[in-house]
C-alpha positions in Angstrom: 101.2 100.9 116.6 104.7 100.6 115.4 106.5 97.3 114.9 109.9 98.7 115.8 111.5 100.2 118.8 112.2 103.9 118.5 115.6 105.3 118.7 116.7 108.2 120.8 114.9 111.5 120.9 115.7 113.7 117.9 115.7 116.8 120.1 113.1 118.5 118.1 111.3 121.3 119.8 107.5 120.7 120.0 104.5 121.1 122.2 104.6 119.6 125.7 104.1 115.9 125.7 105.3 115.5 122.1 108.4 113.5 121.1 110.0 112.9 117.7 111.9 109.7 117.8 114.2 108.2 115.2 113.3 104.7 114.0 116.3 102.6 115.2 115.7 100.1 112.4 115.0 102.3 109.4 117.1 105.3 108.3 115.5 108.7 107.7 112.3 107.4 109.5 110.6 108.9 112.5 107.9 108.2 115.1 105.7 111.0 116.4 104.6 110.2 119.9 102.0 112.4 121.6 101.3 112.0 125.4 102.9 108.6 125.2 100.8 107.4 122.3 102.6 106.6 119.0 100.6 108.8 116.6 102.5 108.6 113.3 105.5 107.0 111.6 107.0 108.5 108.5 109.8 107.5 106.1 111.0 110.7 104.5 112.9 108.8 101.8 110.1 106.4 100.9 106.5 107.8 101.6 105.0 104.6 100.3 106.4 102.7 103.3 103.7 102.5 106.0 104.8 101.1 109.4 101.5 101.0 111.3 99.2 98.2 110.1 96.0 100.3 110.6 97.5 103.0 108.3 98.1 100.4 105.7 94.4 99.5 105.9 93.5 103.1 105.5 95.8 103.2 102.5 94.0 100.2 101.0 90.9 102.4 100.8 92.9 105.3 99.3 94.3 102.9 96.7 90.8 101.7 95.6 88.8 105.0 95.7 89.8 105.7 92.1 91.8 104.0 89.3 95.4 103.3 90.2 97.6 106.4 89.9 94.7 108.8 89.2 94.8 112.1 91.1 92.2 112.5 93.8 91.0 115.3 96.1 91.5 114.2 99.7 90.7 115.7 103.1 92.6 114.6 106.2 91.0 115.3 109.6 93.8 115.0 112.1 97.2 115.8 110.4 99.7 114.2 112.7 102.9 113.7 110.7 100.9 113.5 107.5 101.8 109.9 106.8 98.8 109.1 104.6 98.8 112.5 102.8 102.5 111.8 101.9 101.5 108.4 100.7 98.7 109.7 98.5 100.9 112.4 97.0 103.5 109.7 96.2 101.1 107.1 94.8 98.7 109.5 93.1 100.8 112.5 91.8 98.8 115.6 91.2 96.3 114.9 94.0 94.9 117.9 95.8 95.0 117.4 99.5 94.1 119.4 102.6 94.7 118.5 106.2 93.7 120.1 109.5 95.0 119.7 113.1 94.0 121.7 116.2 97.6 121.6 117.5 99.5 124.5 115.8 102.9 123.8 117.6 102.7 120.2 116.5 102.1 121.2 112.8 104.9 123.7 113.0 107.3 121.0 114.3 106.3 118.6 111.5 106.8 121.3 108.9 110.3 122.0 110.3 111.5 118.5 111.2 109.6 116.3 108.8 109.2 118.3 105.6 107.2 116.9 102.8 107.8 117.1 99.1 106.9 120.7 98.2 105.7 119.5 94.8 102.8 117.9 96.5 99.6 119.9 96.4 99.1 119.6 100.2 97.8 122.4 102.4 97.7 122.1 106.2 95.4 124.2 108.3 95.0 124.8 112.0 91.6 124.4 113.6 88.8 122.2 115.0 88.2 119.3 112.6 84.4 119.5 112.7 84.3 123.3 112.2 86.9 123.0 109.4 84.9 120.2 107.7 81.7 122.3 107.9 83.4 125.1 105.9 84.3 122.8 103.0 82.3 122.9 99.8 79.8 120.0 99.2 80.8 117.2 96.8 84.4 118.4 96.7 86.4 115.4 97.9 86.9 111.8 96.8 88.4 110.7 100.1 87.8 111.9 103.7 90.0 110.4 106.4 88.9 110.9 110.0 91.8 110.1 112.3 91.5 112.6 115.2 92.7 111.8 118.7 93.2 114.0 121.7 96.0 112.0 123.3 94.7 108.5 122.8 90.9 109.2 122.6 88.7 110.6 119.8 86.6 113.5 121.1 82.9 112.8 121.4 81.9 115.5 118.9 83.8 113.7 116.2 81.8 110.4 116.7 78.2 111.5 115.9 75.7 111.2 113.1 75.9 115.0 112.7 79.7 114.9 112.3 79.6 112.1 109.8 76.8 113.8 107.9 79.2 116.7 107.3 81.8 114.2 105.9 79.2 112.7 103.7 78.2 116.1 102.4 81.7 117.0 101.2 82.2 113.6 99.5 81.5 113.3 95.8 79.1 110.5 94.9 80.9 107.2 95.4 83.7 108.8 97.5 85.1 107.0 100.6 85.0 108.1 104.2 87.6 106.2 106.3 87.5 106.4 110.1 90.2 105.2 112.5 88.7 103.9 115.8 90.5 103.0 118.9 88.8 100.4 121.0 89.1 97.1 122.9 87.2 94.5 124.9 83.6 94.1 123.7 84.1 96.8 121.1 80.9 98.6 122.2 82.2 101.9 120.9 83.1 100.5 117.5 79.8 98.8 117.1 78.1 102.2 117.8 80.4 103.9 115.4 79.6 101.5 112.6 75.9 102.0 113.2 76.5 105.8 113.2 78.5 105.9 110.0 76.0 103.7 108.2 73.2 106.1 109.1 74.6 108.5 106.5 76.7 106.2 104.2 75.0 102.8 103.9 77.8 100.8 102.4 80.4 100.0 105.0 83.1 97.6 106.0 85.2 97.2 109.1 88.8 95.9 109.3 91.0 94.9 112.2 93.5 92.3 113.2 91.8 89.2 114.7 93.1 89.8 118.3 91.4 93.2 118.4 88.2 91.8 116.8 88.1 89.1 119.4 88.5 91.5 122.2 91.9 90.1 123.3 93.7 93.4 123.0 93.1 97.1 122.5 93.9 98.4 119.0 92.8 100.2 115.9 89.8 99.4 113.8 89.2 101.0 110.4 85.7 101.8 109.0 85.4 102.4 105.3 82.0 103.7 104.0 80.5 105.1 100.9 77.2 105.9 99.2 78.0 103.1 96.7 79.0 99.4 97.1 82.5 99.1 98.3 85.2 96.9 96.6 84.9 94.5 99.5 86.6 91.5 97.9 89.7 93.6 97.2 89.7 95.3 100.6 89.4 91.8 102.2 92.2 90.4 100.1 94.6 93.2 100.9 93.7 93.0 104.6 94.4 89.3 104.6 97.7 89.6 102.8 99.0 92.4 105.0 102.2 91.6 107.0 99.9 91.9 110.1 97.0 89.9 108.7 93.6 91.6 109.3 90.0 90.6 108.8 87.3 92.5 107.0 83.7 92.4 108.2 80.9 93.5 105.7 77.4 92.5 104.7 75.6 90.2 107.0 78.7 89.6 109.2 78.9 93.4 109.8 75.1 93.4 110.6 75.6 90.8 113.3 78.6 92.8 114.6 76.5 95.9 115.0 73.7 93.8 116.6 71.0 96.4 116.8 73.2 99.3 118.0 71.6 102.7 117.6 73.4 105.5 115.8 75.1 108.0 118.1 74.0 111.6 118.0 75.5 114.7 119.4 73.3 114.6 122.5 74.6 111.2 123.6 78.1 111.0 122.1 81.1 110.2 124.3 84.8 110.1 123.8 86.3 106.9 122.6 87.5 104.6 125.4 91.0 105.2 126.9 93.5 102.4 126.1 95.0 100.4 129.0 98.1 102.0 130.5 100.4 99.3 129.1 99.0 99.1 125.6 101.8 101.2 124.0 
């Protein structure tokens, strides 16, 4: 969720329900809004600037998946305005990245109106995220980011053990899977998602701002998972020092948060909960 009011519509042609809005407080910066949901913010002049706090927490994982500045191979499920892909290209020059989105008109609008540095080794495809992921080679990525929303909800088929098993398959040993979850209230969906991810990648951590963790408001929670122990001390430090301070749950605290929830499988998966009408 952005911290600034958007400026007037930029007049970009795009799919129905999509707006490209200028950031009133930051030049050469734009909000991508889909069906009333702020989906992305990009600063074309400074790709290292990340406006949304949950994107910064995803970036913390991207920063720690390999030594600083070292190129990585990254897959982005849910392209949006390619905020994180731009960030990785900027902070890790030479990285090879691929992204996918089901919305071809949206991707076309982003290409035209929010072009990225053509020196970046970034390819964007059109298709279903799960089918696209299944077509990737095994052990081919250091980082997989799952940030897929249809409007404001993640489709059920992208929340199951079977889906996350595909993500784990394409990760190299020790690579990171990072999942953006939208939830609120008792966080029942998030608890199930942590249990589901840990079914295939046993080392996991969850970060969110305290108000969301306490059920006081709907928001974004970020799961980071791996086949190896995570750098939880550094993830926690970065979350705590963020301009919108967040907490990191891991170890026994995360066990208590999950509280016996069973992993979600295709047969019983459901879409993530819809946010309240006034959340944005």
